[in-house]
N, C-alpha and C positions, 0 to 999 in steps of 0.2 A: 461653424461658426470660428474665425480666427482666434486664438490667444488676444493678437493685439485688439482684434475690435471690443476686449469684453468691456475691459479697465477706458475709458473716454477721457476725464479731467478731475482730479481733485476738487472735493466744494468746500470751503474755505468759509467758518461764516463764524467769528467771535464766538458762538455756545460751540462748532464744532471742535477750535480751538481749547477750547477749556476741556474737552475731553479730550483733550490728544493732550493736554496736559497735565490738571487734573488741579481744576483750583482747591485751597484751602480749605475753599466752602463745602466741596465735594467727595466722600468718601472714598479711597486710591480706587474702590472696584467699578465703581465711574469714570476712571481716566485710563488712558491707553490704547483709545479708539480714534478712525480717520474715518473722512464720507470721503465715499466717491459716488460723482457719476459716470451708470454703469451703463451698457447696451438694454434691452427694455427686454429680449428675448434670453440672459443670462441669468442662469438659476444659483442659486447661495452655494451648490458646489464648485460648478465653473468657476463663478466669484473667486470663491477659496483659493483654487488651484493656480489659477492664471495667478493672482498677486501671491501664494506662497513662492513661486516660480520665477517672478518678476524680482522680486524683492528681499529674496532668502530669509523668509522671518515664518516663523509659524503662529498659523490663525485659530482663536481660541472659538468666537463664533462669530456669523453673517446675520443681520440684519437687515430689511430692505422694505421701503414703502419706494410706490412711487406719485410723486407732485406734480405738479403744470409742466416744469423745464425738464423732467424724466424724473427712470427711474435712481434712485439715489441707495447704494448699500455703505450698510456701516459698518465695520469692522473693526472686531475689539482682539490685541493680539497676543501671542500667548503670555503666559511669565517665565520671565528673562528676554524680553525681544521690548523696545523702546519704542513707540509710536514715535517720538520725537525724531527719535535719528531717524526713520521712514519721510518723514513728513520734510526732513533737510535733505533725504536725494531728492526729491520729487520738487519742493521749490514755495513748499506754503509760509517757509519765514525769509 
């Protein structure tokens, strides 16, 4: 699988935006996350590697879930990196 086939598009909802910025009602540990629709055959390590190379950030953890609209990857960035900055580059804001 080519790297360009792994990340399909960002998944933007009110909840995913709150996880990106960390609302005042959430703990800081709940923030700094992005959600993407990814290729159904991509595993967590592949998603992490492609995301780090494409956006030049370090990923702390990746969670995946399969829903009706495809496979979702929730990507938590490591300390020192901002999900808001990546969101701006992707066009979420």
